[in-house]
C-alpha positions in Angstrom: -0.2 -0.1 0.2 1.3 3.4 0.1 3.0 3.5 3.7 5.0 0.7 1.4 5.7 3.0 -1.6 6.3 5.8 0.8 9.2 3.7 2.5 10.4 2.5 -0.8 10.7 6.1 -1.9 12.1 7.3 1.2 15.1 4.4 1.0 16.2 5.4 -2.3 16.3 8.9 -1.7 18.6 7.8 1.1 20.5 6.2 -1.2 20.6 8.4 -3.7 21.9 11.1 -0.9 24.7 8.8 0.0 25.8 8.5 -4.1 25.1 12.6 -4.6 27.7 13.3 -1.8 30.2 10.3 -2.5 30.5 11.7 -6.1 31.0 15.1 -5.0 33.8 13.9 -2.8 35.2 12.4 -5.7 35.1 15.1 -7.5 36.7 17.6 -5.0 39.0 14.4 -4.5 40.2 14.2 -8.1 39.8 17.7 -9.6 43.4 18.3 -9.8 43.3 15.0 -12.4 40.5 17.1 -15.0 37.9 14.7 -15.2 34.8 15.5 -16.9 31.0 15.0 -15.4 30.4 12.3 -17.0 33.4 10.7 -15.3 32.6 11.0 -12.4 30.5 7.7 -12.0 32.7 5.2 -13.0 35.5 6.8 -11.0 33.0 6.7 -8.2 32.7 2.4 -9.1 36.8 2.5 -9.4 37.2 3.8 -5.5 35.2 1.6 -4.1 36.8 -1.3 -5.4 40.2 0.3 -5.0 42.5 -1.2 -1.8 41.7 1.8 -0.2 42.1 2.3 3.9 39.7 3.3 5.7 41.3 5.8 7.7 42.9 7.2 4.6 39.5 7.4 2.7 38.0 9.2 5.5 40.9 11.5 5.8 41.0 12.5 2.2 37.3 13.1 1.5 36.5 14.9 4.5 39.8 17.4 5.0 41.6 17.1 1.8 44.6 16.6 3.5 46.0 13.6 5.6 44.6 14.6 8.8 41.6 13.4 10.3 38.5 15.2 11.2 37.1 15.4 14.7 34.0 13.1 15.5 31.8 16.4 16.8 32.9 17.6 13.3 31.8 14.9 10.9 29.0 14.4 13.4 28.1 18.4 13.3 27.7 18.5 9.5 25.7 15.5 9.2 23.0 16.4 11.7 20.2 16.7 9.0 21.0 13.2 7.7 21.2 11.8 11.5 17.8 13.0 12.1 16.0 11.9 8.8 18.1 8.5 9.6 16.2 8.5 13.2 12.4 7.7 11.7 11.6 4.5 12.7 11.0 2.5 9.8 7.6 1.4 10.8 7.0 5.2 11.6 6.5 6.3 7.9 4.6 9.6 8.1 6.9 10.8 10.7 5.0 11.0 13.7 7.4 12.1 16.2 9.3 14.2 13.4 9.0 17.3 16.3 9.5 15.0 19.1 12.8 13.6 17.8 13.8 17.1 16.5 13.6 18.4 19.7 15.3 15.5 21.2 18.6 15.8 19.0 18.8 19.3 19.9 18.8 18.7 23.4 21.3 16.1 22.5 24.2 18.2 21.1 27.7 17.3 20.1 29.3 18.2 23.5 26.8 15.9 25.4 27.6 13.2 23.4 31.1 13.2 24.1 30.8 13.0 27.3 29.3 9.7 27.4 32.3 8.8 25.8 34.0 7.6 29.7 36.8 5.3 28.7 38.4 4.2 25.0 39.9 0.6 24.5 42.9 1.6 25.5 44.0 -1.8 25.5 42.1 -3.4 22.1 42.8 -1.2 20.0 44.0 -3.7 17.5 40.3 -5.3 18.5 38.9 -1.7 16.9 41.3 -1.8 13.6 39.9 -5.0 12.8 36.0 -4.3 13.5 36.5 -1.4 11.2 38.5 -3.1 8.2 35.4 -5.7 8.2 33.0 -2.8 8.1 34.6 -0.8 5.3 35.2 -4.3 3.4 31.3 -4.7 3.6 30.5 -1.3 3.0 32.7 -1.5 -0.6 31.2 -4.8 -1.5 27.9 -3.3 -1.1 28.2 -0.6 -2.6 30.1 -2.6 -5.5 27.6 -5.1 -5.9 25.2 -2.2 -6.7 26.9 -0.6 -9.2 27.1 -4.5 -10.5 23.2 -5.2 -10.3 23.2 -1.5 -12.4 25.7 -1.9 -14.7 25.6 -5.5 -15.4 29.5 -5.7 -14.6 30.6 -9.2 -13.0 34.1 -7.6 -12.3 33.0 -6.4 -9.3 31.7 -7.8 -6.4 33.8 -10.7 -6.9 34.4 -11.3 -2.7 32.2 -11.4 -1.0 33.2 -10.3 3.0 31.3 -11.3 6.0 29.2 -8.8 8.1 30.2 -7.3 11.2 28.5 -9.5 14.3 27.5 -7.3 16.9 25.8 -8.9 20.5 23.9 -6.6 22.7 22.7 -8.3 26.1 20.9 -6.4 28.4 17.6 -6.7 30.3 14.4 -4.9 30.8 15.5 -1.7 30.3 17.6 -2.8 27.2 14.8 -5.2 25.8 12.4 -2.5 25.6 10.2 -1.8 28.6 7.9 1.1 28.6 9.6 2.6 25.4 6.5 3.0 23.8 5.7 5.8 26.7 6.2 9.3 24.9 5.1 12.7 25.9 3.8 12.9 22.4 1.0 10.6 22.9 0.1 12.1 26.1 0.2 15.7 24.6 -1.7 15.3 21.8 -4.4 12.9 22.0 -4.5 9.8 19.4 -2.0 10.2 17.0 1.0 7.6 18.5 2.5 4.5 17.1 2.6 1.4 18.5 6.0 -0.8 18.1 7.0 -4.3 20.1 9.0 -3.6 23.2 12.4 -5.6 21.6 11.7 -3.0 18.0 10.6 -0.4 19.9 14.2 -0.2 21.5 17.6 1.6 21.4 19.2 -1.7 20.1 16.6 -1.5 17.0 16.8 1.6 16.6 20.1 2.3 16.5 20.3 -0.7 13.8 17.8 1.8 11.3 19.8 4.2 12.1 22.8 3.3 10.5 22.3 1.2 8.3 20.0 4.5 7.0 23.0 7.1 6.9 24.8 4.1 5.1 22.0 3.7 2.8 21.5 -0.1 3.5 19.0 -2.1 4.9 18.9 -3.1 8.3 21.6 -5.7 9.1 23.5 -5.6 5.5 27.0 -4.3 7.5 26.4 -5.3 10.5 24.0 -8.1 12.0 22.8 -7.0 15.2 21.8 -9.7 17.7 19.8 -8.8 20.9 19.8 -11.0 23.7 17.4 -9.5 26.4 15.6 -10.6 29.0 13.4 -8.7 32.1 14.9 -9.5 35.7 18.0 -10.6 34.5 21.7 -9.2 35.4 25.1 -9.7 34.7 25.4 -12.4 36.9 23.1 -14.0 34.4 24.4 -12.6 30.8 27.7 -14.9 32.4 25.4 -17.7 32.1 24.5 -17.2 29.0 27.5 -16.4 27.7 29.6 -19.0 29.0 27.3 -21.8 28.4 25.9 -20.2 24.8 22.5 -20.4 25.9 21.9 -18.0 22.7 19.3 -18.4 19.6 20.9 -22.1 16.8 23.2 -20.7 14.1 24.1 -17.3 16.7 27.2 -16.1 14.8 30.5 -15.4 17.1 29.9 -11.8 17.9 32.9 -9.3 17.2 31.5 -6.6 19.2 29.6 -7.6 22.9 27.2 -5.0 24.2 26.8 -4.5 27.7 23.3 -3.5 28.7 22.6 -4.6 32.0 23.5 -1.3 34.3 19.9 -0.7 35.4 19.1 -4.6 36.7 22.7 -4.3 38.6 21.2 -1.4 40.3 18.1 -3.4 41.0 18.6 -7.2 41.8 21.7 -6.7 43.5 20.1 -4.7 45.6 21.6 -3.0 49.0 19.8 -5.7 50.9 21.4 -8.6 48.5 24.7 -7.0 49.2 23.9 -6.5 53.2 23.6 -10.0 53.6 26.9 -11.0 51.6 28.8 -8.1 54.0 29.4 -6.2 51.1 28.3 -2.6 50.2 26.9 -2.6 46.4 29.7 -1.4 44.4 31.4 -4.3 45.9 28.4 -6.6 44.6 28.6 -4.7 41.5 32.1 -5.1 40.9 32.6 -8.8 42.0 29.8 -10.1 39.6 30.5 -7.9 36.4 34.5 -8.6 37.0 33.2 -12.4 36.2 31.3 -11.6 32.7 34.6 -9.5 31.3 37.2 -12.3 32.4 34.8 -14.8 30.7 34.6 -12.7 27.4 37.8 -11.4 26.7 39.2 -14.5 28.3 41.1 -15.9 24.6 39.4 -19.5 23.0 40.1 -21.9 20.5 38.2 -22.0 17.4 35.9 -24.8 16.4 38.2 -26.8 15.3 41.3 -26.1 17.3 43.3 -24.9 14.8 43.7 -21.0 16.2 42.9 -18.5 18.7 39.6 -16.2 18.3 40.0 -12.7 18.0 38.6 -10.9 21.5 35.5 -9.6 21.1 34.9 -5.5 21.3 33.5 -5.2 24.7 31.4 -2.2 25.3 29.8 -1.4 28.5 26.6 1.0 28.3 25.6 2.5 31.4 21.9 3.9 31.4 21.0 4.2 35.0 20.1 7.3 36.3 17.9 5.8 39.0 15.5 5.6 41.2 16.0 2.1 42.7 18.3 4.4 45.0 16.9 7.6 46.2 20.4 9.1 47.3 22.4 10.7 44.3 25.3 8.8 45.6 24.0 5.8 45.7 22.8 6.0 42.1 26.4 5.6 41.2 27.5 2.5 42.2 27.5 0.8 38.9 29.4 3.9 37.7 32.4 3.7 39.8 32.3 -0.2 40.0 32.9 0.1 36.2 35.0 2.9 36.3 37.6 0.6 38.1 37.4 -2.3 35.6 37.1 -0.5 32.3 40.7 1.5 33.6 42.1 -2.2 34.6 40.4 -4.3 32.1 40.9 -1.5 29.2 37.5 -2.0 27.4 34.9 0.6 26.0 32.7 2.3 28.9 29.9 4.8 27.7 27.6 6.6 29.7 24.0 7.3 28.6 23.5 9.0 32.6 26.5 11.1 32.1 25.0 12.3 28.8 22.1 13.5 30.4 22.3 14.0 33.9 22.1 17.9 34.2 18.6 17.8 32.1 17.1 15.8 34.6 18.8 16.7 37.8 17.4 20.1 36.8 13.8 19.0 36.9 13.4 15.6 38.0 10.1 15.5 36.7 10.9 15.5 33.0 10.7 12.0 30.8 11.8 12.7 27.7 15.3 11.4 28.9 14.7 9.5 32.0 11.3 7.1 33.6 8.2 8.9 34.5 6.3 8.3 37.7 8.9 9.9 40.0 9.1 10.2 42.6 7.0 6.6 42.7 9.2 3.7 41.8 10.0 3.0 38.3 13.1 2.4 36.6 12.0 2.3 32.9 12.8 5.2 30.3 9.9 5.9 27.9 11.1 6.6 23.8 13.2 9.7 24.6 15.6 7.4 26.3 15.9 5.1 23.7 16.1 7.5 20.6 18.9 9.4 22.2 20.6 6.1 23.1 20.8 4.8 19.7 23.0 8.4 18.7 25.0 7.7 21.5 25.9 4.5 20.6 26.7 5.9 17.0 28.4 8.6 18.1 30.8 6.3 19.8 31.3 4.2 17.4 32.1 7.2 14.8 34.6 8.2 17.9 36.2 4.9 18.3 37.0 4.9 13.9 38.2 8.2 14.2 40.7 8.2 17.1 42.0 5.0 16.3 42.3 6.5 12.6 44.0 9.3 14.0 46.7 7.1 15.7 47.2 5.5 12.2 47.6 9.2 10.4 49.5 10.8 12.8 52.0 7.4 12.8 52.2 7.6 8.7 52.9 11.5 8.6 56.0 10.8 10.1 56.3 8.8 6.6 56.3 4.8 8.7 53.5 2.4 8.5 52.9 1.8 11.7 48.9 1.2 11.3 49.8 -3.0 10.6 51.3 -2.8 14.2 48.6 -1.1 15.8 46.7 -4.2 14.5 49.3 -6.8 15.5 49.6 -5.9 19.5 48.4 -3.8 21.9 51.9 -3.9 23.9 54.8 -1.5 23.7 58.2 -2.1 22.3 61.2 -2.6 24.3 63.6 -2.3 22.1 63.8 1.5 21.0 63.4 2.2 17.6 64.5 5.8 16.2 61.1 5.7 14.1 58.2 8.1 13.6 59.8 10.9 15.0 61.8 9.7 17.5 65.3 11.2 17.9 68.3 8.6 17.6 69.7 8.3 20.8 73.4 9.5 21.4 74.7 6.5 23.3 73.1 3.0 21.9 73.6 -0.6 23.6 73.0 1.2 27.2 70.3 -0.4 29.0 69.3 1.5 32.1 68.1 -0.5 35.1 64.2 -0.7 36.6 62.8 -0.4 32.7 59.3 -2.1 32.0 59.1 -5.6 30.2 56.8 -6.4 27.8 53.2 -6.4 28.5 51.9 -9.7 28.3 49.4 -11.0 26.4 46.4 -12.1 28.5 44.4 -11.2 31.2 45.8 -9.6 34.3 44.9 -11.4 37.2 41.6 -10.9 39.0 41.0 -8.0 41.4 40.6 -9.1 45.0 41.7 -8.2 48.6 44.7 -10.7 47.9 46.1 -8.9 45.0 48.8 -7.0 46.2 51.4 -4.8 44.9 53.6 -7.7 46.0 52.6 -9.6 44.0 51.0 -8.8 40.7 53.8 -8.9 38.9 54.2 -12.8 39.7 50.6 -14.0 39.6 50.1 -12.3 35.9 53.1 -13.8 34.9 52.2 -17.4 36.3 48.6 -17.0 34.6 50.0 -15.8 31.5 52.4 -19.4 31.0 49.1 -21.1 32.4 47.1 -19.6 29.4 50.0 -20.1 26.7 47.7 -23.3 25.0 45.2 -20.9 23.6 47.1 -17.3 23.5 49.6 -19.3 22.0 48.3 -20.4 19.1 48.1 -17.6 15.6 45.0 -15.6 15.6 42.3 -16.9 13.3 41.5 -14.7 10.1 39.9 -11.9 10.5 37.2 -12.3 8.4 36.5 -16.1 9.2 32.8 -16.7 10.6 32.6 -18.6 13.4 29.5 -19.7 15.5 29.1 -19.8 19.3 30.3 -23.0 20.8 27.9 -25.7 21.6 28.3 -26.3 25.2 24.8 -28.0 26.2 22.8 -31.6 24.9 19.6 -29.7 25.9 18.4 -25.7 27.0 15.7 -23.5 27.1 15.4 -19.7 28.2 11.7 -18.1 27.7 11.6 -15.2 26.5 15.5 -15.0 25.9 15.2 -15.6 21.8 12.9 -12.6 19.7 10.0 -16.2 19.1 10.2 -18.2 22.0 7.9 -16.4 24.1 4.7 -18.3 24.4 3.6 -21.5 26.5 3.1 -23.2 23.1 7.0 -22.5 22.3 7.8 -23.8 25.2 5.8 -26.6 25.1 7.2 -27.5 21.7 10.7 -27.3 23.5 9.8 -29.7 26.5 7.7 -32.3 24.7 10.7 -34.2 23.3 12.1 -34.8 26.7 9.2 -34.5 29.1 8.3 -38.3 30.0 5.5 -37.9 32.9 4.1 -34.8 34.4 1.8 -33.9 37.5 0.7 -30.4 37.9 3.4 -28.4 35.9 2.4 -25.9 33.1 4.0 -23.8 30.5 2.6 -20.1 31.0 3.4 -16.5 29.9 1.9 -14.8 33.0 3.5 -11.0 32.9 5.8 -11.5 30.1 7.9 -14.3 31.7 7.7 -17.6 30.2 8.1 -20.7 32.3 7.5 -23.4 33.7 5.2 -23.6 36.7 3.9 -26.1 39.2 0.3 -25.3 39.9 -0.5 -27.6 42.9 0.7 -28.8 45.8 3.3 -31.9 45.1 3.4 -31.4 41.6 6.7 -33.1 40.2 7.5 -34.1 36.5 9.9 -36.1 34.8 12.7 -35.4 31.7 14.8 -37.7 30.2 17.5 -36.6 27.1 18.8 -39.9 26.0 21.9 -40.8 24.0 23.7 -37.3 25.1 26.4 -36.3 22.4 28.5 -34.0 24.9 29.9 -35.0 28.6 26.8 -33.6 30.6 29.0 -32.4 33.9 26.1 -29.5 35.0 23.0 -29.2 35.2 21.9 -25.1 35.4 18.7 -24.0 36.5 17.2 -20.1 36.1 14.0 -19.7 38.5 12.6 -16.8 39.5 11.6 -15.8 43.3 8.4 -14.0 44.3 7.0 -13.1 47.5 3.6 -12.2 49.0 1.4 -15.4 50.7 1.2 -17.7 47.1 4.7 -18.1 47.5 5.4 -18.8 50.7 7.4 -21.5 51.4 8.5 -22.2 48.0 10.8 -25.0 47.1 11.3 -27.6 44.6 13.7 -30.5 45.2 15.9 -31.7 42.0 17.2 -35.3 41.4 19.8 -36.1 39.0 20.6 -40.0 37.4 22.6 -41.5 35.3 21.0 -44.1 32.9 23.3 -46.3 31.4 22.6 -48.8 28.7 22.6 -52.0 31.2 19.9 -49.4 33.6 16.1 -50.5 32.7 14.9 -47.9 34.7 12.9 -45.1 32.4 10.2 -44.5 35.3 10.6 -43.5 38.7 12.7 -46.3 40.5 16.3 -45.4 41.2 18.1 -48.3 41.3 20.5 -48.7 44.0 23.7 -48.6 40.5 22.7 -45.2 39.2 24.5 -42.4 40.0 22.3 -39.7 41.4 22.7 -36.2 42.7 20.0 -34.0 44.6 19.9 -30.1 44.7 16.8 -28.0 46.7 15.7 -24.7 45.4 13.3 -22.1 47.3 11.3 -19.9 45.3 10.5 -17.6 48.0 12.2 -14.5 49.0 11.6 -11.5 51.5 11.4 -8.6 48.4 9.1 -7.2 47.2 9.9 -8.2 44.1 10.0 -10.8 41.6 13.5 -12.2 40.0 15.4 -14.3 38.6 18.4 -16.7 39.8 21.0 -19.1 38.6 21.7 -22.3 40.3 24.2 -25.3 39.2 24.1 -28.9 40.0 27.9 -29.5 39.7 27.9 -33.4 38.3 31.7 -33.5 37.7 32.5 -34.8 41.3 33.4 -38.4 41.7 32.6 -39.2 38.3 28.7 -38.5 38.5 29.2 -36.5 35.0 27.2 -38.1 32.3 29.8 -39.6 29.3 28.7 -39.4 25.6 26.0 -41.9 24.7 24.5 -42.4 28.5 21.2 -41.0 29.6 20.7 -38.0 31.8 17.3 -38.5 33.8 15.8 -35.6 36.0 13.0 -35.2 38.2 11.7 -32.2 39.9 9.1 -31.8 42.7 7.7 -29.7 44.9 8.3 -30.4 48.3 7.0 -26.6 49.4 4.1 -24.1 49.3 2.1 -24.3 46.1 4.0 -22.9 43.0 7.3 -22.3 41.8 8.4 -20.8 38.6 11.1 -22.4 36.3 12.7 -19.6 34.0 15.2 -21.7 31.9 17.4 -25.0 32.2 20.5 -25.7 30.4 22.6 -29.2 30.5 26.4 -28.8 29.7 29.6 -29.5 29.8 30.5 -27.4 32.2 
């Protein structure tokens, strides 16, 4: 219909604008060569297919010199394109035109710049790899357009892969209450309904960046989003470590952490005090585990090379109001500031970008949650639109900063760009290059000189780590990890899937099309052997397997496992009130050898078994998810290849319980 026609016209208009800008740039770049106007299109094709480096093209096409323009100057020069590309793909009439324009004016380049908290100073080689992948993909797609238009088969002979981005987060990143907007509140009737995830900033960033570049969503950046309400960084560690992701999820080039609000919410002061910790200490501890998992080197699927580390980006979106005191609302910011300085990952703060706008009027809800001073942590659409700009701005800032390092080195006549890519370490052998002077005396070694920085994660931050032992611990741990770090890095364009770790798994609502009771029924059917009183439910947008009566129980069998099973992982919901009082389950696990004829409720003495109890009630007035692990890898109780695993779960306390996910895995 008309909506489809309008959308197609807009896309063609954007592409035409991109082509016009590109051709104008090229005409300026090559005017000294006396090219005629009729030559520009073919010359544009030649430039796209040339073996150009992104940084050299960025410098020449924007400044005409070898210097890189600042992020702010590039952003400011393209405000109109950014605004036009901010229209949601499902809003062809641009209902939110005026609201978006006013948001953009509030989000000045200076405010966007204030969101840059920490650069990935130990991972510039990773930034370079991502820049290369994105630029090669962009060149390929442009050459493919020319090929399609001219039928010239010399174009697009090589097909570079996409840049894979994985966004992980809780309910804010999922887009809960994203549809809330002052437009509908002020002018009754206009409003546009969006699904949560489609309204949220990860989807908006995907639309924005590709619209600016003149392509369809996911054409250059494959943005996979794993978001689940009520989860935090502890859950994220389990999801990452066990690869609890949709089938065929690619191994990411970029991982964006979006659990700031949930870490402040789930890891409350009450929970921290129970463990005799401050909230900041608790957040630091839980996030350090996640960071070390993501940044630990891993071998490729065939074990022949080392997977390149993903670029880890933390996104701090928390402004309140789980805590009312301003100093207390900064616990996540302070903890991640320490961690990002120590581990060298990228830290972005939405909170710092809009803080003064919010603090000057805490009743505003363009950038912060509505309903203040009532308890509410989910901001509306304004935050998600602004966040898409913040992520795009920071991506651009990474690219321009990386290129500035490259160009400044090249200005001295030497190509150090490849050296930046190869390693983040400092060269301890002095070289009089790139502007550094010749030494007056050579061959002299002064005492106390630094050594080569180790190519491994620094030791874990804890109370036992001191200035007296950090060097030795780092050296020892680096030597232990040599079996992985010593391998050559896989090719940058190698396409790897997330490793498979589990013989059976599911997590309710984590996958976009796994949010209904019928979806869970389909996942349980192949393994469920008996059931008395348990039912799949998707109440309150939380899909799970629920006990509906006292003493409810079920049994499941995973036959002929094709991976060893050493741990059973369960994600459960804890809640409050009379309904959940005394809620508790017991889980019994059995290994069925081929000689065992016991697929009923019998428990033969020769079967290896383990048990675990999990409570479903807590004394906080909120429903939260927790993860539990039953370790089978003790005393030979794990499940070997081709054996069968039987799991029985029974409600032994209360009248209800909710299992939100389970995973039977090799670790």
